[in-house]
C-alpha positions in Angstrom: 54.1 -40.4 -79.9 52.9 -36.9 -80.8 52.8 -33.8 -78.5 49.2 -33.6 -78.9 48.3 -36.3 -76.2 50.3 -34.0 -73.9 49.3 -31.2 -74.9 45.7 -32.1 -74.5 47.1 -32.7 -70.8 48.8 -29.6 -70.5 45.1 -28.2 -71.7 43.4 -30.0 -68.8 45.8 -28.9 -65.7 45.3 -25.2 -67.6 41.8 -25.4 -66.4 42.7 -26.5 -63.1 45.2 -23.2 -62.2 46.5 -20.7 -64.5 49.7 -21.9 -66.3 51.8 -19.8 -68.7 53.5 -20.7 -72.0 56.6 -21.8 -69.6 54.5 -23.8 -67.4 52.8 -25.9 -70.2 56.1 -26.7 -72.1 57.8 -29.0 -69.6 54.3 -30.8 -69.1 54.0 -31.5 -73.3 57.9 -32.4 -73.5 57.6 -35.1 -70.4 59.0 -38.2 -71.4 55.9 -40.7 -72.3 55.1 -43.9 -74.3 51.8 -45.1 -75.8 50.8 -48.4 -74.0 47.5 -50.5 -75.0 45.7 -52.3 -72.6 42.9 -55.1 -73.1 39.8 -55.1 -71.2 40.6 -56.4 -67.8 44.2 -55.7 -68.0 45.6 -54.2 -64.9 47.5 -50.8 -65.1 48.6 -51.0 -61.7 47.5 -53.6 -58.4 46.4 -52.7 -54.7 49.4 -53.7 -52.5 52.3 -53.7 -55.2 54.7 -50.9 -56.1 53.0 -48.1 -58.7 54.1 -48.1 -62.2 57.4 -45.8 -62.7 55.3 -43.8 -64.7 51.5 -42.1 -64.4 48.9 -43.3 -66.9 47.2 -40.7 -69.1 43.8 -41.8 -70.5 44.1 -40.9 -74.3 40.8 -43.2 -75.4 38.9 -46.1 -73.5 37.5 -46.5 -70.0 39.1 -47.8 -66.8 38.0 -48.3 -63.4 39.6 -48.2 -60.0 38.5 -50.8 -57.3 39.4 -52.1 -53.6 39.0 -55.4 -52.9 37.3 -56.7 -49.3 39.1 -59.4 -46.9 36.6 -61.8 -48.7 37.7 -60.8 -51.9 34.4 -58.7 -53.1 35.4 -55.8 -55.2 34.1 -52.5 -55.0 34.5 -50.4 -57.9 35.3 -46.9 -56.5 35.4 -44.9 -59.6 35.4 -44.6 -63.5 38.5 -43.2 -65.4 37.6 -41.8 -68.8 39.5 -39.9 -71.5 41.8 -37.0 -70.1 41.7 -38.4 -66.5 44.8 -39.8 -64.9 44.7 -43.0 -63.7 47.0 -43.0 -61.0 47.7 -39.4 -59.7 47.1 -40.7 -56.0 50.5 -42.7 -56.7 52.4 -40.0 -57.7 54.5 -39.7 -54.3 53.3 -42.9 -52.7 55.7 -46.1 -52.5 52.8 -49.0 -52.7 49.3 -48.7 -54.2 46.6 -48.5 -52.2 44.0 -49.7 -55.1 44.0 -51.0 -58.2 43.5 -49.6 -61.5 41.9 -52.0 -64.3 41.2 -51.3 -67.7 37.2 -51.4 -68.8 37.5 -51.6 -72.2 40.7 -51.3 -74.9 42.7 -48.7 -73.1 44.7 -46.4 -75.1 47.3 -44.8 -72.3 50.2 -42.3 -72.4 52.8 -43.7 -69.7 54.3 -40.7 -68.2 57.4 -40.9 -66.4 57.0 -40.6 -63.0 60.0 -39.2 -61.9 59.9 -36.2 -64.6 56.1 -35.5 -63.5 57.1 -35.1 -59.7 60.2 -32.7 -61.1 57.8 -30.4 -62.7 54.9 -30.6 -59.7 58.1 -29.8 -57.0 59.9 -27.2 -59.3 57.0 -25.3 -61.1 54.7 -23.9 -58.4 51.5 -23.6 -60.8 51.6 -27.2 -62.1 52.0 -28.8 -58.8 48.7 -26.7 -57.9 47.1 -27.9 -61.1 47.6 -31.3 -60.2 46.6 -30.5 -56.4 43.5 -29.2 -58.3 42.7 -32.3 -60.1 43.6 -34.6 -57.1 41.0 -32.6 -55.0 38.2 -33.1 -58.0 39.2 -36.4 -58.2 38.6 -36.7 -54.3 35.3 -34.8 -54.3 34.1 -37.1 -56.8 34.8 -39.9 -54.3 33.3 -38.2 -52.0 30.1 -38.3 -54.0 30.6 -42.2 -54.7 30.8 -42.8 -50.9 27.1 -41.1 -50.4 26.2 -43.0 -53.6 27.0 -46.4 -52.2 26.2 -45.6 -48.3 22.9 -43.3 -48.8 21.1 -43.4 -51.9 18.3 -46.0 -53.1 19.4 -48.7 -55.8 17.7 -46.4 -58.8 19.6 -43.3 -57.3 22.8 -45.0 -57.5 22.3 -46.1 -61.0 21.1 -43.0 -62.1 24.1 -40.9 -60.3 26.5 -43.2 -62.3 24.9 -42.6 -65.2 24.3 -38.8 -65.1 28.2 -38.2 -63.7 29.7 -40.2 -66.9 27.9 -38.3 -69.2 28.6 -34.8 -67.8 32.4 -36.0 -67.1 32.5 -37.0 -70.7 30.5 -34.0 -72.0 33.0 -31.7 -69.9 36.4 -33.7 -71.6 34.8 -33.0 -75.1 33.8 -36.9 -75.5 30.3 -36.8 -75.8 28.2 -34.6 -78.2 25.1 -36.3 -78.2 22.2 -36.6 -75.6 23.2 -40.8 -75.2 26.2 -42.7 -74.5 27.1 -46.4 -74.5 28.4 -47.6 -70.8 30.0 -50.8 -71.3 29.5 -52.5 -68.0 28.2 -55.7 -67.2 25.6 -55.8 -64.2 28.0 -57.7 -62.3 30.3 -54.2 -62.3 27.6 -51.6 -62.2 26.8 -53.9 -58.8 30.4 -53.5 -57.9 30.2 -49.7 -58.2 26.8 -49.2 -56.9 27.0 -51.7 -53.9 
């Protein structure tokens, strides 16, 4: 696999905290494997041990979800190019939510132990990962507000606007429109 995938990751983390070239070099050199997941395939399932790697989305869309006791699904976020699928599981022994491919998904599976080592030994990288996780948590709080207090139209509008803004920020949307490959059922699971 070319370095370009992890160079993109290093660039993303540089937007989260000031990273020197000495900080970026071990990120770019992280052991990783390119993997393709078919739509609906799981990256990790709630209640299982997380994979021995963290998935960086190279292309495609994924979603995180939790299941209610009666089996109903609540989609809690959409992950797109440049996102880490399971940063929350970097230091957890059991996955607290599932991550599933929405479309064909190409990921760089980054060795978890190596990423933990860099996060713990390079303070600027650790800070960047923290900021990335905090931004993700901020988005999650917006989703809670969305399903808890907005009406149906506002819920759908919020998701569409959020995805458009995030796609533009990631440099993968340059037009005023985009295709969202979600079914009505999936939109319902995302908007309650």
